[in-house]
C-alpha positions in Angstrom: 20.4 -13.0 13.5 20.2 -11.0 16.7 18.4 -12.8 19.6 16.2 -9.9 20.5 14.8 -9.7 17.0 11.6 -11.2 15.7 13.3 -12.5 12.6 14.7 -11.5 9.2 13.0 -9.8 6.7 14.3 -9.4 3.1 13.3 -6.3 0.9 14.1 -7.1 -2.7 14.1 -3.5 -4.5 15.5 -0.5 -2.9 13.0 2.3 -4.2 10.7 4.4 -2.2 8.2 1.6 -1.4 11.1 -0.8 -0.6 12.3 2.0 1.7 9.0 2.3 3.6 8.7 -1.4 4.1 12.3 -1.5 5.6 11.4 1.1 8.2 8.0 -0.6 8.9 9.9 -3.9 9.6 12.5 -2.3 11.8 9.8 -0.8 13.6 8.5 -3.8 14.2 11.6 -5.1 15.7 12.7 -7.3 12.5 16.2 -7.5 11.2 15.8 -6.0 7.6 18.1 -6.5 4.5 17.6 -4.4 1.5 18.8 -5.5 -1.6 19.8 -3.5 -5.0 21.9 -4.8 -7.6 24.0 -1.4 -7.5 26.1 -1.1 -4.2 26.2 2.8 -4.5 22.3 2.5 -4.6 22.3 0.5 -1.4 24.5 3.1 0.6 22.2 5.8 -0.7 19.0 4.0 0.6 20.5 3.3 3.9 21.0 7.2 4.2 17.9 8.0 3.3 16.3 5.5 5.7 18.2 6.7 8.5 17.3 10.3 7.7 13.6 9.6 7.7 13.6 7.7 10.9 15.4 10.5 12.6 12.9 12.8 11.2 9.9 10.8 12.2 11.1 10.7 15.7 11.8 14.3 15.9 8.2 14.7 14.5 6.6 12.3 17.0 5.4 9.8 14.4 8.0 7.1 14.6 6.3 3.6 14.5 7.4 1.1 17.1 8.9 1.0 20.7 12.4 1.4 19.6 14.5 4.7 19.0 15.5 5.5 15.5 19.0 4.9 16.1 18.1 1.1 17.3 15.7 0.8 14.3 18.4 1.9 12.0 20.8 -0.6 13.3 18.5 -3.2 12.2 18.5 -2.3 8.8 21.3 -3.6 6.3 22.0 -3.5 2.6 23.3 -6.1 0.2 24.1 -6.4 -3.5 24.2 -10.1 -3.1 20.4 -11.7 -3.4 21.7 -15.1 -1.7 22.8 -13.4 1.3 19.7 -10.7 1.4 17.4 -14.0 1.7 19.5 -16.0 3.7 17.7 -16.8 7.1 14.9 -14.7 5.9 11.5 -15.5 7.2 9.4 -13.4 4.7 10.7 -11.6 1.6 9.0 -8.4 0.2 9.7 -7.7 -3.6 9.5 -4.2 -4.5 10.3 -3.9 -8.1 8.6 -1.8 -10.8 5.3 -3.2 -12.0 6.2 -5.2 -15.0 5.3 -9.0 -15.6 8.4 -9.5 -17.5 10.6 -7.9 -14.8 8.7 -9.6 -11.8 8.8 -13.0 -13.5 12.7 -12.5 -14.0 13.2 -11.6 -10.1 10.9 -14.2 -9.0 12.8 -16.8 -11.0 15.9 -15.6 -9.6 14.6 -15.7 -6.1 13.2 -19.2 -6.4 16.6 -21.0 -5.9 16.9 -19.3 -2.3 13.2 -19.9 -1.0 12.7 -22.2 1.7 9.5 -23.7 3.3 9.9 -21.2 6.0 9.6 -18.2 3.9 6.9 -16.2 2.4 7.6 -14.3 -1.1 5.3 -11.4 -1.4 5.2 -9.1 -4.2 4.2 -5.3 -3.6 2.4 -5.4 -6.8 -0.9 -3.0 -7.1 -2.5 -4.7 -9.8 -0.8 -7.7 -11.1 -1.4 -11.0 -9.3 1.2 -13.9 -8.9 -0.4 -16.2 -11.2 0.9 -13.8 -14.1 4.7 -14.2 -13.4 5.2 -17.1 -10.7 3.7 -20.1 -12.6 7.2 -21.8 -13.4 8.5 -21.6 -10.0 9.3 -24.5 -7.9 8.2 -22.7 -4.7 5.2 -20.8 -6.2 3.1 -22.1 -3.2 5.1 -19.8 -0.9 4.2 -16.7 -3.2 1.3 -14.2 -3.2 0.7 -10.3 -3.2 1.1 -8.0 -0.4 0.1 -4.7 -1.9 0.7 -1.5 0.4 -1.0 1.8 0.1 1.2 4.6 -0.5 2.5 5.9 1.8 2.6 2.5 3.6 4.4 4.1 6.7 1.4 6.3 7.6 -1.6 4.3 5.5 -1.8 0.7 7.1 -3.7 -1.3 4.7 -2.1 -4.1 3.0 -4.0 -6.3 0.3 -3.1 -9.8 0.7 -4.1 -11.8 -2.7 -3.1 -15.6 -2.7 -2.3 -17.1 -6.2 -4.3 -20.3 -7.1 -1.8 -22.3 -5.7 -0.7 -20.3 -2.8 -0.5 -22.3 0.5 -3.0 -21.4 3.5 0.4 -21.5 5.8 1.8 -18.6 3.6 -1.6 -16.6 3.9 -1.7 -17.0 7.6 2.0 -16.3 8.1 1.8 -13.1 6.1 -1.3 -12.1 7.9 0.5 -12.6 11.2 3.6 -10.8 10.3 1.8 -7.7 8.9 -0.1 -7.4 12.0 2.7 -7.7 14.0 4.2 -4.4 12.4 1.2 -2.4 12.8 -0.2 -3.0 9.2 -3.8 -3.6 8.5 -4.2 -6.5 6.2 -7.2 -7.7 4.4 -7.2 -11.0 2.6 -8.9 -11.6 -0.8 -10.4 -15.1 -1.4 -8.8 -15.3 -5.0 -7.1 -13.0 -7.5 -9.3 -10.4 -9.4 -7.8 -7.7 -11.4 -6.9 -4.6 -9.5 -7.5 -6.2 -6.3 -9.9 -4.4 -3.8 -8.6 -1.0 -3.3 -7.9 -0.2 -6.9 -11.5 -1.4 -8.0 -12.9 1.0 -5.4 -10.5 3.7 -6.4 -11.0 3.5 -10.3 -14.9 3.4 -9.8 -14.5 6.8 -7.8 -12.0 8.2 -10.5 -14.2 7.1 -13.1 -17.3 8.9 -11.9 -15.2 12.2 -10.8 -13.7 12.0 -14.4 -17.3 11.7 -16.3 -18.5 14.8 -13.7 -15.8 17.0 -14.8 -16.0 16.0 -18.7 -19.8 16.6 -18.4 -19.1 20.0 -16.8 -21.1 19.0 -13.9 -18.5 20.4 -11.2 -15.0 22.1 -11.5 -11.8 20.1 -10.6 -11.7 22.0 -7.2 -15.3 21.2 -6.3 -15.0 17.5 -7.2 -12.1 17.2 -4.8 -13.9 19.1 -2.2 -16.7 16.3 -2.4 -14.2 14.0 -1.0 -12.1 16.1 1.1 -14.8 17.7 3.2 -17.7 15.2 2.6 -16.9 11.7 2.1 -13.2 11.7 3.2 -13.8 12.8 6.9 -16.2 10.0 7.3 -14.4 7.3 5.6 -11.3 8.0 7.6 -13.1 6.2 10.4 -15.7 4.0 9.0 -16.2 2.3 5.7 -19.3 2.7 3.2 -20.9 -0.4 4.6 -20.8 0.5 8.2 -21.9 4.0 7.0 -25.0 2.3 5.4 -25.6 0.7 8.7 -25.5 3.8 10.7 -27.6 5.9 8.2 -30.7 4.0 8.8 -31.9 1.4 11.6 -29.2 -1.1 10.1 -28.3 -1.9 6.8 -31.4 -3.9 5.9 -33.4 -0.8 6.7 -31.1 1.3 4.7 -31.6 -1.0 1.4 -35.3 -1.1 2.1 -35.3 2.8 2.2 -32.6 3.8 -0.4 -32.1 0.7 -2.8 -34.4 2.1 -5.3 -33.1 5.4 -5.5 -29.4 4.4 -5.5 -30.1 2.2 -8.5 -31.9 5.0 -10.4 -29.1 7.2 -10.0 -26.8 4.5 -11.1 -28.6 4.1 -14.3 -27.9 7.6 -15.2 -23.9 7.0 -14.8 -21.7 6.9 -18.0 -19.5 3.8 -18.6 -15.8 4.0 -17.6 -13.9 6.7 -19.7 -11.5 5.2 -22.1 -7.9 5.6 -20.8 -8.6 9.0 -19.2 -8.5 11.0 -22.4 -5.7 13.5 -22.9 -8.1 16.6 -23.6 -9.8 16.2 -20.2 -6.6 15.4 -18.4 -5.3 18.9 -20.0 -8.4 20.7 -19.0 -8.1 19.5 -15.5 -4.3 20.2 -15.4 -5.1 23.9 -16.6 -7.3 24.2 -13.4 -5.6 22.2 -10.9 -2.2 23.5 -12.0 -2.9 27.0 -11.1 -2.8 26.0 -7.4 -0.3 22.9 -7.7 2.1 23.4 -10.7 3.7 20.2 -11.7 7.0 21.6 -10.3 5.4 21.8 -7.2 4.1 18.1 -7.0 7.2 16.8 -5.0 6.7 19.1 -2.1 2.8 18.9 -2.2 3.5 15.1 -2.0 5.7 15.7 1.3 2.7 17.8 2.5 0.2 15.2 2.0 2.5 12.5 3.9 2.9 15.1 6.6 -0.9 15.2 6.8 -1.2 11.5 6.6 1.3 11.0 9.5 -0.9 13.7 11.8 -4.0 11.7 10.8 -2.4 8.5 11.7 -1.1 9.7 15.0 -4.6 11.1 15.9 -6.3 7.8 14.8 -3.9 6.2 17.0 -4.5 8.3 19.9 -8.3 8.3 19.6 -7.8 4.5 19.6 -6.0 4.4 22.9 -8.6 6.5 24.6 -11.3 4.1 23.3 -9.4 1.2 24.7 
């Protein structure tokens, strides 16, 4: 391990999220080893990471103080799980969202976990209690769920299992903060964690509004993009309540009854987002964004998020 690095991080799983994690940790001056069982995939991933870091540098959105070339030098690949984890202080698992697969991977990793490591899963909905219960080192496991794309959206949800040690939680918080992420820590496991519980609530009401013919798909998205979205890019719903009256207590005294009355008219969550409504939405949204153009639109989204991230950083620096 280089004397100048902050330590070694192991990334298990070389998909898109694993690649983002590798770039984030390299930007924070950690040595990174990405694991994939297929050697050819490892080589491909390292080339992708190098290309993306160079691109971010050209576009002025590279994270950290090191150059893209120096960050690339901090990232290695491996098809041997033991060498990947050797000397790591933190392990970020990034395999697909499957209880059986995660159980298999965590059981395999268990043999190499030490008291100096944290083993975190990038799971978006699955708590470690679902797949880490038979591990010898289960007290070193937790969820560290990023938001896609994590390079430009810094939130990470830390979700301890019922057996996770306080030390593992605190170490994860410090490491994530040191690489520029913005961790929040739940007190316990809950289905969907925090972000998806909020996100699903929004999607459910949007779905019901569309199904009831209240608004078009374009206008529903416009409510977020040109209404709630700009505000929520800088302040959350609780601070919004606080600022929209003389403090949050005054807000509740003024508006709680009205909010309750509105909520009473809302429909229950839709069952599995029915296929007929999905096809109707596609017939509208597909006119401006055909399915074939989704990949390019995703790139457009990431570029906009990169620009917003740079703006928020610049504004924060001016305030400080």
